[in-house]
Every structure is written in structure tokens, then in C-alpha cells.
C-alpha angles and dihedrals in degrees: 000000000000091000092053091048091050091050091050091050091050091048091049094049092046092049091049093049093051099033114146128202121208142221111206127180146171113211114164096204092060100060107148093002126127112250120197132196107216122195132198125239112177108296092346138073130216137190110257095180141332137197142164118258116233127239091284093049093254119150140165127203128183129212136183136224092269089060096055114126129060121340141165132238106217130192130204091258092058097256114141141189125200116230140175116239106206128179114251091009119108113202123218122187135181131187148102100272140335094256093061092070096164090064098045108113118208100212095178134007119085098205091049091050090052090048092050092050092047092047089055099044103035098067090053092051090047091051090051092048091051091050093050091047090053091051092046091054091046092053092046096050101043122075092208088073095049093111095045095094094142091053092049091051091048090054091052092048091048092054092048090049093052092049090047092053090054092051091046091053092055093046094050098042107036139050132207089256095053118101088213090057089063096036102053097057089046092049090048091051093051097042095046094064099090093048092047092050090051107032111012106039092154087071094058096095091050093048092047090053090051092048092050092051095056117121104230090187092062107117090214088066091050089056096044105080086227100100097093094047091043094056094042097044092047093059095033088059092054091046091052098040093106096249130133114270092252090055091045090057091047091054092045091051090053090051092047090053091051093048097046093044090051093047095050090092092063117042095189092056091041091058094044097047096039093049092049091048092047092054091046093052091048091050090052090048090240091145096159090061096041090051091050090050092048094051093044092053093045091050094049110106097192101062138067118216127207110263097242093046092046090052090051092051093044089062088063093055093047099034106032122143110281096032120114111248118226121261118235138189124243093232093140134074106309131193112187114174113194094024119107086200120022116237114256095215142008095259091060092069105101101198123120091245137016123204110205114203120191114197146118143221090249093055110104095215099039101079092057094044094046092047087056090048089050092051092048097041096094092054093046093046090054088055094052100266119133121192127218119188116204109197124209092198119133098200122070094211091051090049093049094047092047097049102037093100096045113110092201137069115292126184138175137178093189093234097113111198091358092064111124089225092053091048094047091053094044092234111178101161141027133271098034123168132200123180112204131186124224090279091051092249111153107248101171141358100211117195094209145008088257093058090047090052091051089053091050091050094049103037103029111021097037095029095237089154 
């Protein structure tokens, strides 16, 4: 008797430990197609499970506790449907295909039913709020509505009523234990940013405070699929808040401090979020903020950065705008069209500015960027900008073939990343650009030929300097 009881207990514990929930569906358009269940993990996605639908389009996919959060059902023809994976909640769906969301029936799965209702109603409420906000501003700014006090008050009441309905929906349909109860307010916060920037600017301080208070170490966020939009919308909102650039950078620095301080308790997430933010700021040419982030991370004593990311940030400390770039000799293979005698070192070039370009024939992006540099070289040269291309090629023939059409100085010592010049300039990726003045002071770190051309147009051609 005791032995049988023990066996039953073991079976029960084992079944509990390895319990699997399922997502089942019947979608007629997907007969014979592969259907995948795709989960979110930070900035990445991963395949939880996949199967082939039968002749009726029926499929079943299992998931475990570690997969709980938001996920996507994905078909072979790249159609997808967002779902909630909840522990102890099997999801059943029925429809024609994932793209026809209005006709997808959620047969079973309470949190998914709540999500579907919210996804239908929330955009309508947001549209109404934006319309009322527009009218409120119109009535405030135009003297012809000065006597319409009752209308103004009605507008304010209407906005409060809409916001109240949203809060009531969440209270009535979610619990503190529901994933969807956490997810929906977070999704609302992230998705509301464009409308607030355009229609409801008075809400910007409140939204910024909410964004700065987010716990980036919360595993629910890592499983939400919102992390990318959250980081981007946070800093996009500051950039588009209508402030002077100096104030924009001040606000961004405050947000960076909040994010880094919060992430210090989890180094893996600190590296992932900081690296993504750094690349986003660079892409948006927000170099003041990316430099602040780099220096803050490098000066933090309580965190360890990934080697590649640390090297990338270190280049900002050593090669930030305003620093004097190192001189170097042209001891390597040099091609110098237009020069009767090739310069022997960088400091011998007598132009007002020098654009250093680090790249290689094997770099996927370099041919396109250097073709653009070649096409713009005549214009830049006429404005006092010389170009020097430092190649990271290892083969002389490859270097010669790659640079033969370039009208500017090209040089290579065939040592790739071990080149002393590359090491001096903390180059960790190609292409890399540095714009120097005639005292070798770093004026700009453009991220592309297009950005360099914009600088030439503004500061040299139009005299913006």
C-alpha cells in the first residue's frame, strides 16, 4: 500500500514538473502547412514548437512554463497571430487564416479573450482621446470659443470618462496574477508615445516618468516582445518633445541614468539593453547621448561588459569629439591620385579637414559607402575636405582592385585588425569614419557618407558654422 502511494506521488510530481500546455487551432487556409509557435526572449525570438497542420488545417503545439508570456503563431506564408501563453491555460483558436484577425474565434483561453477584446476597443478609445485633445487645444487657443465654457468642460469630462473606461476594463477583466494584467498597461504605455507626442503633449512629463520607472530586469518584459519598441519609443519621445537639442540631451542623460541604475542588478540584461540603446542612438545620430551612455558604462565599477561591446565603448572615451586624433606615418602601400608626391604622414595633408575612412574590400557595407564617398569627393574637396581611406585588406591584389577607382588617398599595411593605425584609432567595425580639422581635432564621427554630406552642406556650403 505504501509502495503504491509512493509511486503515485512520484508520478504526480513528475507530471507536474513536465506539464505542457497546448495551443490548438483549426485554420482552413493552412492545410498541410508548417505552423510555428515563436516566443520572445528580450530583443530576440525563438521557436518554441512547430508542426504541420493536417488536411483540415488542424494543428496542436505545446509549450512549457519557461515559454509563458507573449508569443506568435506563424505560418509558412509569413502570416502571424499574437497570442498569450499562460500557465494552466490551454488555448483553442478557429478561423480561416492569421491575417483575418477579426474572424479568428478564441474558443478557449480567458487571457487571450481579454487581449482580443482590448486590442479591438483600445485603438478606438485612443482615437477618441486624440480627437478630444485636438478640440481642447482648439478651444483654448482661439478667442472665438472664449465663452464656450460648458463645451470646454464637456471635453475635459469626456476625456476623463474614456480614461476611466480603460481602467475599469482592466480592473474587471484581469487579476494581479494574470500575465495579461501586466502586459496590457505596458503595451498601452509603449504604443501611446506617437499620439502623445503629436496630440497630447501635456502628458509627456507623466509618460517620461512612467518610462523611467520601468524595471528592465522584470522577466515579464523579456517575454513581452515589447523591449525593442520600449527602448526606441522612450528616446524617440524625448527627441521629438519640441525642446532645444541641449535640453533633449539633458533629458536623455536622465533616462540613461535611470535605465543603467535599474539594470545594474543583472549584467546580462545590462549588456543587452545598453548595447541595443547605444546602436539606436548612433543610428539616430544622437551622438551626445551615445557618448554619455558609453562613458557612464565604462566608469561603472559594479558591472562587467561584454568584450566586444566594451571595446566599442572604449573608442568613445579615447576618440570622442574634441579629442586630438593621433598622427600616423604612411609607411604602408599608398595610392595618392592627384598628388605629385604622396604625403608621408597624416599631418602633412594641408586641407582644412580630413575625413578618415576605415574599410575593406571584404566588408559588405563598404563598397556602397565608398562609392558614395567617391561620387561626393569632388564636392567635398572644393569645400576643403580631403579623404584618406585606410584599408583593412590583407591581400595586395584585393586592395589594388578595390581602390583603383578612388580619386582620394588610399593606404594599406595588410595587417587587418592588427594594423597600428587601426589600433590607434580604436576601430572595431567597418566602415568607420572620423572627420578631423587641420589640427587633427575630431570634429565629427559620421556613421555614413550621407551624414558626412549633410554636415558639408550645413557647415561648409551653407555656412552653418
